[in-house]
N, C-alpha and C positions, 0 to 999 in steps of 0.2 A: 399430391401428398393428400393421404386422407386425416380427418378429425384426429381420428385415435394414436396417427403417426405425428401429426403433429403437437398433440398431447404429450405423448412421450417426448419429444421433441423438446418440449417447452421445463419439461420435469427435469431433464440432463442437461436443460442448460441452467438451470437455476442449481445443482447440485455442483455443477463445474462453478458454476460462481461463487460461490460459499467456499466450495474449495481453495480457489484463488482469490479471496476477498484481503482486504489490506490488512489486519490484524495478523493472520494466518502468513501472509508473505512477509510481513515485516516480521514476526515471529522466527521464522527459516532462513531470513537473512542475518540478523544480529548473532542468533545463535554460531551460523558458521560462521562469522565476523572473527564469533570469541574463540573460535578454536586454530583460527590464522592468525592471532594475533602474537608478536613476537615474546619469545618466553621472559623473558624480563621485565614486560610490561606492566606500567605502575597502575593500580586499582582496577585489574582486570576484571574480575569476580564481581567485583561489586557496580562498577558499571555495565556490567553484562544483566547482571539483577535488579537495576535500577530502568535500564533498556528495557527491558523485555517487560515489566510493569506499566511504563506507560507507551508502549510503543504496540504492544498486542494484549498483555493482557485485562488492561478496562478498555480501550479498545471492543474486546470481546465481549464484553458486558452486556455488550447491545444485542448479543445473540437469545439472551432473555426474553426483549421484547419481540421475538417471534410467536412467542407463548399468546394463542388470540384472545381477544376478551369477547365477553357473551354478544352475541349478535354482531358481530362482526367479522366481516368477508374477507378472503383470502388477500385483496387489494389492497384491503384499508392495515391490513397487518403487515405487511410486506412495506407500506407507506411508512406506517408510524418506527416500524425499525431504522429503514435508508433514514430517518431525519433522525431518532435517537441515537446513529451510529456517529452521524455527522458531528453532534453535537459532544460526544464522549470524545473523539478526535481531536476537534477543534482546543475542548480545555486539555486535553491531555498530552496533546502532542508539544507545542510551546512550555506548557510545566515543565515535564519530561527535561525537553532541551534546557530548560533553565536548571534543574535540579543536577544535569550532567555535565554541565558548564561547572558550577558552583562545588560539587565535588571531586571534579579535576578526573573523571572520567576519561578514558582511552578518547582520541580526537578521534576514531571513526564514531562510536555510538553518540556523540556530540554532533557530528556531522550529519549523521542517517537522521538524530533528531529532529536537526533544524532543516534538513529534508524535507520531511513529513509536513512538518509549522507549515512550508511555505507551499507545498504541494496542497492543500489543504486549503489557506490562502486563496491561491490559483483559482481551484474549483469556486469560493466565493465569486470571485471578480466575474468568472467566464458563468457560472448556473444563474445565481442569486442576482449579478449587477449588469452582466450582458443578456440574461434570459435566455443561454443554450445551455443543452441539458450534455455537458462532457461525462463525459464515464467516468466517475470515480472509481470500477472493478478495474476498465484498463490501466488509467493513472499510476494503481493501485500495484498494477504487474510490471509497467512498465519504469520505473524509479526503481525497484530493484533490481530486475536487468540490467538497467542500462549501468548504474553503481558498480556492477560485478563486472560488467566488461570494462568499463571505466580502471577500475582497481588490477583486474587481473588480468584484462587481454583476451589476446583470441580462443582462448581454450573455454571462456565461458559464454561464447556468442552462440553454441546450438537452446539457449535461454530465451534468444529471439522465437524461440519456436512458441512458446508460451503467449506473445500478444495475439498471431491467430486462430492460438484456442481460446484465451478472451475473449474477441471479439467475436467468435462463434456462439459462443456462450450466452454473450450477454444477445446476440441479435436471435441464436433460441428462445431465448426466457421472453423474450419481449420486451427488454429491458431498454438499448438504444437503437439507434441508425451505426452504420457502419462508421460513417463519418465522424459519427459523437464520440465513437470511439478510439478513433484515430486524432482528434484533440486532447482528449484526454491523456492518451499515451503520448503524444507528441510534448503536451506542456508539461509531464512529471519528467520526463526524460531529459528535457532541456534543465528544469530544476534540477535535478538529481547532478547530472555533470557539473550546472554551476555551479554550486554551493562545496562539493568536492573539488572543485579547484582553488575555488574563495578561503577551505580549510588548509590549501597547501599539497594537495596529494598531486602526485606527480603521474601522468595517464600509463597503467600498464606495470608501474612498478612495482605492486602491491603495498603492504600494511605498513611502509615505512616513512620515517618524516626525513 
């Protein structure tokens, strides 16, 4: 592969990485779940607004840190944005979980906020304490995919195609190795399933009590 092809591949990988980043997918997940809630679900709209604020909009604020500073190279800019993004999520997710619980939001929104909180903590354990670079992008894709399949069953399985896509994107962007994406995705998928089970959701039964 020529240098030009590698450069184009890297750009495409970065673009896909941003399209598949955690706040974008969390917003898509929460929006889809909102429209699948039972018609008589209490506090559905307010729960949706709170979930979008803490799981999507606030974490998306880290994108402003993609604006480069004077005399800052691209790698420094990307690193700064990743650090800020992680801090935003580390604060926003647990606060959102608390707010959703206190406002008696639909159970699925509270469970989703709990899932993102535990996945972020899992990344801290693996990346900071164990010094292994698990992929946050892969974790951000795997969680919603696992949740959708757990809740809605076999028809959601085509979403599994997003996993090799995010793996390719991270490899193309030279952000992670193959196994780093596998570790991030596996950790997130297992946490998602465990939290949904703990909140009382029956596999493949939809959004019912």
